C-alpha positions as CSV (number, residue, x, y, z in Angstrom):
1,M,-7.0,-5.8,13.1
2,Q,-8.5,-3.5,10.3
3,L,-7.3,-3.8,6.9
4,R,-8.3,-1.8,3.8
5,P,-10.4,-3.8,1.3
6,P,-8.9,-4.8,-2.1
7,L,-9.0,-2.1,-4.8
8,T,-12.2,-1.5,-6.6
9,L,-12.4,-2.2,-10.2
10,A,-14.1,1.1,-11.2
11,A,-12.2,4.0,-12.7
12,L,-10.2,5.8,-10.1
13,V,-9.8,9.5,-9.4
14,V,-6.2,9.9,-8.6
15,A,-3.7,12.4,-7.0
16,G,-2.4,13.7,-10.4
17,A,-5.6,15.4,-10.9
18,L,-5.5,17.2,-7.5
19,T,-3.5,19.9,-5.8
20,L,-2.2,18.3,-2.6
21,T,-1.7,19.2,1.0
22,G,-1.5,22.7,1.9
23,C,-1.3,23.9,-1.8
24,V,-3.2,26.8,-3.2
25,P,-5.3,26.0,-6.4
26,N,-3.7,27.2,-9.6
27,A,-5.2,30.1,-11.4
28,G,-7.8,28.8,-13.8
29,T,-8.6,25.6,-11.9
30,G,-11.8,26.8,-10.5
31,S,-13.9,29.9,-10.0
32,G,-14.8,31.6,-6.8
33,A,-13.6,30.8,-3.2
34,A,-12.9,27.4,-2.0
35,T,-15.7,25.4,-0.4
36,A,-15.0,25.6,3.3
37,L,-15.5,22.4,5.4
38,T,-14.6,21.6,9.0
39,V,-13.3,18.4,10.4
40,D,-13.4,17.4,14.1
41,S,-10.7,14.7,14.8
42,G,-11.6,13.3,18.2
43,A,-10.2,10.4,20.1
44,D,-12.5,7.9,18.4
45,S,-14.3,9.9,15.7
46,C,-13.7,11.9,12.5
47,A,-16.6,14.3,11.8
48,V,-16.7,16.2,8.6
49,S,-19.2,19.0,8.4
50,A,-20.6,17.8,5.0
51,A,-20.5,14.5,3.0
52,T,-20.6,16.3,-0.4
53,A,-19.0,19.3,-2.1
54,P,-18.9,20.8,-5.5
55,S,-15.8,20.3,-7.6
56,G,-13.0,22.9,-7.5
57,P,-11.1,24.2,-4.5
58,I,-12.1,22.7,-1.1
59,T,-10.5,23.6,2.2
60,F,-10.8,21.3,5.2
61,T,-10.1,23.0,8.4
62,V,-9.1,20.1,10.7
63,T,-9.4,20.6,14.6
64,N,-7.8,18.0,16.9
65,S,-10.2,17.7,19.8
66,G,-8.5,14.4,21.0
67,D,-5.6,13.9,23.2
68,K,-3.0,12.6,20.6
69,V,-1.3,14.1,17.6
70,T,-3.6,13.3,14.5
71,E,-3.6,13.2,10.8
72,F,-6.5,13.7,8.2
73,Y,-6.7,12.1,4.9
74,V,-8.8,12.3,1.8
75,L,-8.7,8.9,0.1
76,A,-9.5,8.0,-3.5
77,E,-12.3,5.6,-4.4
78,N,-9.9,2.5,-3.9
79,E,-9.6,3.5,-0.2
80,L,-5.8,3.3,-0.7
81,S,-4.5,6.0,-2.8
82,I,-4.1,9.3,-0.9
83,V,-5.2,12.5,-2.7
84,G,-4.7,14.9,0.2
85,E,-3.4,14.8,3.7
86,V,-2.4,16.9,6.5
87,E,-0.4,15.6,9.5
88,N,1.1,16.5,12.8
89,I,-2.0,18.2,14.1
90,A,-1.4,18.7,17.8
91,P,-4.2,18.3,20.4
92,G,-6.3,21.6,20.6
93,S,-4.9,22.9,17.3
94,S,-6.0,23.3,13.7
95,R,-4.6,22.9,10.3
96,D,-6.0,23.3,6.8
97,L,-5.9,21.0,3.8
98,T,-6.7,22.6,0.6
99,L,-7.1,20.8,-2.7
100,V,-8.7,21.0,-6.1
101,A,-11.2,18.1,-6.2
102,Q,-12.5,16.5,-9.4
103,P,-15.9,15.0,-9.5
104,G,-16.0,11.4,-7.9
105,D,-16.3,9.2,-4.8
106,Y,-13.7,9.6,-2.1
107,F,-13.4,8.8,1.6
108,T,-12.3,10.9,4.7
109,V,-10.6,9.4,7.6
110,C,-8.5,10.6,10.6
111,K,-5.5,8.7,12.3
112,P,-5.1,9.8,16.0
113,G,-1.6,8.8,17.1
114,M,-0.6,8.7,13.4
115,V,-0.4,4.9,13.6
116,G,-2.7,2.2,12.5
117,A,-5.6,2.0,9.9
118,G,-7.4,5.3,11.0
119,I,-10.8,5.8,12.4
120,G,-14.2,7.2,11.2
121,Q,-13.6,6.6,7.5
122,T,-16.7,8.0,5.7
123,P,-17.7,8.4,2.0
124,F,-17.3,11.7,0.6
125,T,-18.6,12.8,-2.8
126,V,-17.6,15.5,-5.2
127,T,-20.2,16.7,-7.7
128,G,-20.3,18.9,-10.7
129,E,-18.1,19.3,-13.8
130,T,-14.4,18.3,-14.3
131,V,-12.0,21.1,-13.4
132,A,-9.4,22.1,-15.8
133,A,-5.8,21.6,-14.4
134,N,-3.2,24.2,-15.4
135,A,-0.4,22.5,-13.5
136,D,2.9,22.4,-15.4
137,D,5.1,19.3,-15.5
138,A,7.1,20.2,-12.3
139,E,3.8,20.7,-10.3
140,A,2.3,17.4,-11.6
141,E,5.5,15.5,-10.7
142,A,5.5,17.0,-7.1
143,A,1.9,16.1,-6.7
144,A,2.7,12.6,-7.8
145,V,5.7,12.2,-5.5
146,A,3.7,13.8,-2.6
147,S,0.7,11.4,-3.1
148,Y,2.8,8.2,-3.2
149,T,5.1,9.3,-0.4
150,A,2.0,9.8,1.8
151,Y,0.8,6.4,0.8
152,V,4.1,4.7,1.8
153,K,4.0,6.4,5.2
154,S,0.3,5.4,5.6
155,Q,1.0,1.7,4.9
156,A,4.1,1.7,7.2
157,A,1.9,3.1,9.9
158,E,-0.8,0.4,9.3
159,L,1.8,-2.2,9.1
160,L,3.3,-1.7,12.7
161,P,0.3,-2.4,14.8
162,Q,-0.5,-5.5,12.6
163,V,2.8,-7.0,13.1
164,E,2.6,-6.2,16.8
165,A,-0.6,-8.2,17.0
166,F,0.7,-11.1,15.0
167,V,3.9,-11.2,17.1
168,A,2.0,-11.0,20.4
169,A,-0.1,-14.0,19.4
170,Y,2.9,-16.0,18.3
171,T,5.0,-15.3,21.5
172,A,2.0,-16.1,23.6
173,G,1.8,-19.5,22.1
174,D,-1.5,-18.9,20.4
175,D,-0.6,-20.6,17.2
176,A,-4.0,-20.7,15.8
177,E,-4.4,-16.9,16.1
178,A,-0.8,-16.3,14.8
179,R,-1.6,-18.5,11.8
180,R,-4.7,-16.4,11.0
181,L,-2.8,-13.2,11.3
182,F,0.3,-14.2,9.5
183,P,-0.9,-13.4,5.9
184,L,-2.9,-10.2,7.1
185,A,0.2,-8.9,8.9
186,R,2.2,-9.0,5.7
187,V,-0.4,-7.2,3.4
188,S,0.8,-3.5,4.1
189,Y,4.5,-4.7,3.8
190,E,3.9,-6.4,0.4
191,R,2.3,-3.2,-0.9
192,I,5.3,-1.2,-0.4
193,E,8.3,-3.7,-0.4
194,P,10.4,-1.8,-2.9
195,T,10.7,1.0,-0.6
196,A,11.8,-1.3,2.3
197,E,14.5,-2.8,-0.1
198,Q,16.0,0.7,-0.3
199,F,17.1,0.5,3.4
200,G,20.1,-1.9,3.2
201,D,19.7,-5.0,5.3
202,L,16.2,-4.3,6.5
203,D,14.2,-6.2,3.9
204,P,16.5,-9.3,4.2
205,S,16.0,-9.2,8.0
206,I,12.2,-8.9,7.5
207,D,11.2,-10.9,4.7
208,Y,14.1,-13.2,3.3
209,R,13.1,-16.9,2.8
210,K,15.3,-19.5,4.2
211,P,17.3,-20.3,0.8
212,G,17.9,-16.7,0.3
213,A,19.2,-16.0,3.8
214,E,21.5,-19.0,3.7
215,A,22.8,-18.3,0.2
216,E,23.9,-14.8,1.5
217,G,25.1,-16.0,4.8
218,L,22.6,-14.1,6.8
219,P,20.6,-15.0,9.9
220,F,17.2,-16.5,8.9
221,T,14.7,-14.2,10.8
222,G,11.5,-12.3,10.1
223,F,8.2,-13.3,8.8
224,H,9.3,-16.5,7.1
225,R,11.3,-17.8,10.0
226,I,8.2,-17.4,12.0
227,E,6.2,-19.0,9.3
228,M,8.5,-22.1,9.3
229,D,7.8,-22.4,13.1
230,L,4.1,-22.0,12.9
231,W,3.8,-24.6,10.1
232,L,6.5,-27.0,11.3
233,D,5.1,-30.1,9.8
234,A,5.4,-28.6,6.3
235,A,8.9,-27.2,7.0
236,Q,10.1,-30.7,8.0
237,Q,8.5,-32.2,4.9
238,N,10.1,-29.4,2.7
239,Y,13.5,-30.0,4.2
240,P,13.8,-33.7,5.1
241,D,17.5,-33.8,5.4
242,E,17.6,-31.1,8.1
243,A,16.8,-31.2,11.7
244,I,14.0,-28.6,12.0
245,N,12.6,-28.4,15.5
246,A,10.1,-26.3,17.2
247,L,11.4,-23.1,18.7
248,T,11.4,-22.6,22.5
249,S,9.3,-19.9,24.1
250,A,12.4,-17.8,24.6
251,E,13.5,-18.2,21.0
252,R,10.1,-17.1,19.9
253,V,10.3,-14.0,21.9
254,T,13.6,-13.1,20.5
255,L,12.5,-13.7,17.0
256,G,9.3,-11.8,17.4
257,E,10.9,-8.7,19.1
258,Q,13.4,-8.6,16.2
259,L,10.6,-8.5,13.7
260,V,8.8,-5.8,15.6
261,T,12.2,-3.7,16.0
262,D,12.7,-4.1,12.1
263,I,9.2,-2.9,11.3
264,T,9.5,0.0,13.8
265,S,12.8,0.9,12.1
266,L,11.0,0.9,8.7
267,Y,8.3,3.2,10.1
268,D,10.8,5.5,11.5
269,L,12.8,5.7,8.3
270,V,9.8,6.6,6.1
271,H,8.6,9.1,8.7
272,S,11.9,10.8,8.9
273,E,12.3,14.3,7.7
274,D,14.9,13.3,5.1
275,F,12.8,10.5,3.5
276,T,12.4,11.2,-0.2
277,L,11.2,9.3,-3.3
278,T,11.5,10.2,-6.9
279,L,9.3,9.5,-9.9
280,S,11.6,6.7,-10.9
281,D,11.2,5.1,-7.5
282,I,7.4,5.0,-8.0
283,T,7.4,3.9,-11.6
284,N,10.2,1.2,-11.1
285,G,8.7,0.3,-7.7
286,A,5.4,-0.6,-9.5
287,I,7.3,-2.8,-11.9
288,G,9.3,-4.4,-9.2
289,L,6.2,-5.4,-7.3
290,L,4.9,-7.5,-10.3
291,D,8.5,-8.8,-10.7
292,E,8.2,-10.1,-7.1
293,I,5.2,-12.1,-8.1
294,A,6.6,-13.9,-11.1
295,A,10.1,-14.5,-9.8
296,P,11.2,-18.2,-9.4
297,D,10.9,-17.8,-5.7
298,G,7.9,-15.6,-5.9
299,K,4.0,-15.9,-5.3
300,L,3.1,-17.2,-8.8
301,P,5.2,-20.4,-8.4
302,G,4.1,-20.7,-4.7
303,E,7.5,-20.3,-3.2
304,E,7.0,-17.2,-1.2
305,N,5.1,-18.7,1.6
306,E,6.3,-22.2,1.1
307,F,5.0,-23.5,4.4
308,A,1.7,-21.5,4.9
309,H,0.6,-21.5,1.3
310,T,-0.8,-17.9,1.7
311,D,0.8,-16.6,-1.5
312,L,-2.5,-15.2,-2.8
313,Y,-2.6,-12.6,-0.1
314,D,0.8,-11.4,-1.0
315,F,0.0,-11.7,-4.7
316,T,-3.0,-9.4,-4.3
317,A,-1.1,-7.0,-2.1
318,N,1.7,-6.7,-4.6
319,V,-0.8,-5.9,-7.4
320,E,-2.6,-3.4,-5.2
321,G,0.7,-1.7,-4.4
322,A,1.7,-1.6,-8.1
323,Q,-1.7,-0.1,-9.0
324,V,-1.5,2.7,-6.4
325,A,2.0,3.6,-7.7
326,Y,0.7,3.6,-11.3
327,E,-2.3,5.7,-10.3
328,S,0.1,8.2,-8.6
329,V,1.7,8.9,-12.1
330,R,-1.2,8.1,-14.4
331,E,-2.0,11.5,-15.4
332,I,1.6,12.3,-16.2
333,A,1.7,9.3,-18.4
334,A,-1.7,10.1,-20.0
335,S,-0.3,13.6,-21.0
336,K,2.5,12.1,-23.0
337,G,0.6,12.1,-26.4
338,A,-1.1,9.2,-28.1
339,E,1.6,6.7,-26.7
340,G,0.8,7.8,-23.2
341,A,-3.0,7.7,-23.6
342,E,-2.9,4.2,-25.2
343,L,-0.7,3.0,-22.4
344,T,-2.9,4.2,-19.5
345,K,-5.9,2.8,-21.4
346,T,-4.3,-0.5,-21.5
347,L,-3.0,-0.5,-17.9
348,D,-6.5,0.6,-16.5
349,A,-8.0,-2.6,-18.2
350,Q,-5.2,-5.0,-17.2
351,F,-5.0,-3.9,-13.6
352,A,-8.9,-4.4,-13.4
353,G,-8.6,-7.8,-15.1
354,M,-5.9,-8.8,-12.7
355,L,-7.8,-7.9,-9.6
356,E,-10.9,-9.4,-10.9
357,L,-9.2,-12.7,-11.5
358,L,-7.6,-12.7,-8.0
359,A,-11.0,-12.0,-6.4
360,E,-12.2,-15.4,-7.7
361,Y,-9.9,-16.9,-5.1
362,G,-11.1,-14.9,-2.1
363,D,-10.4,-11.7,-0.2
364,Y,-8.7,-10.4,2.9
365,E,-11.8,-10.5,5.0
366,A,-13.1,-14.0,4.1
367,G,-9.6,-15.3,3.3
368,F,-8.0,-16.6,0.2
369,V,-7.8,-20.4,-0.8
370,D,-4.8,-22.3,0.2
371,Y,-2.5,-21.8,-2.8
372,S,-1.4,-25.5,-2.9
373,T,-4.9,-26.3,-4.0
374,V,-4.7,-24.0,-7.0
375,D,-3.7,-26.4,-9.8
376,Q,-1.2,-25.7,-12.7
377,A,-4.0,-24.7,-15.2
378,A,-5.4,-22.1,-12.8
379,R,-1.8,-20.9,-12.1
380,G,-1.2,-20.6,-15.9
381,E,-4.3,-18.4,-16.0
382,L,-3.0,-16.2,-13.3
383,G,0.4,-16.0,-15.0
384,A,-1.0,-15.1,-18.4
385,Q,-3.0,-12.2,-16.9
386,L,0.1,-11.2,-14.9
387,N,2.1,-11.1,-18.1
388,A,-0.7,-9.1,-19.8
389,L,-0.3,-6.4,-17.1
390,S,3.5,-6.6,-16.6
391,E,4.4,-5.9,-20.2
392,P,2.7,-2.6,-20.6
393,L,3.7,-1.7,-17.0
394,S,7.3,-2.2,-18.0
395,Q,6.8,0.8,-20.4
396,L,5.7,3.1,-17.5
397,T,9.1,4.6,-16.5
398,H,10.0,5.3,-20.2
399,T,6.6,6.9,-20.8
400,V,6.7,9.0,-17.7
401,L,10.4,10.0,-17.7
402,G,11.6,9.2,-21.1
403,V,14.0,6.5,-20.0
404,S,14.0,2.8,-19.7
405,A,13.3,0.9,-16.5
406,E,16.4,-0.7,-14.9
């Protein structure tokens, strides 16, 4: 399973400064014709004709030489934020992606089949001077929504095969592999959970913990029911008055199939033609992701993954997802006078500080420490940094839209 690495701590070049998929650059954003590049999206390759380009308009002509419908992305330096994408490129056909690129470091990647983490991810550098952007508020808002919507779709596309691999190990009885994959299979979900929560009973079926499901009279299914079965000793210790027994092979199959079905439904919903997000969905979603961490049954108190103690994976994914949402609207916030400029300066620093602190406990590739080994003093430090980030982030909706977050 391939997962994108944690966000880098450097300043990021974000979608608010770019004209997104298929758009023609605004007058005044650059001089001369667009730089023309070609992309060959093959079955197992993604070859861009150049690794550098000058700032200003760039047109990528993407030809699908493979045998599956494909997508092409330009990613920001964090390897998560999508600054441009073109999708639904049929085998044998070509489509253009035109954007106005600011100087900075990016990545290009193709996604044959439009599911999974993508292939052929390669650094791409834009050189030269900053390009003046003349987009009005409506254009900036449309760009922000397009960028974040593409990010949600990309994360859902990565999530599905991750969950399928996790469920395959679990239903095959390979508990060691299933335990290893459990926290990794959750990363993409935790980055976009507020979107999943928009779809009725889908989030409860996927991610409710035992107390929450029982309090609402819902079946206990999804990630945490499988977690309870994989860490059975811990579950029996946590609930000594209940008869908690190992699930049978047939019960495992039923539970696993339900999780894959639910994740497939999430994928289908965010890829449907009528899926839309608003600026308030983005800003309030960023705030909600940090609320998920600090909640009494959340990651900071160690209640999210109460049996596996893998809360630091979820903690980091929530922060990453919140940062991508913030970066999508950052330029809009920064344009709101001195208040907006000060807010973005603060948020840039506090996101960097939060991710830097979390990195002291591990990463996705090497693994994070068992959260039960993190003492109260260390949790207090994490909580203090989380508060330092959450407080200014709570002002984001008001700054971007002029209204308070609900």
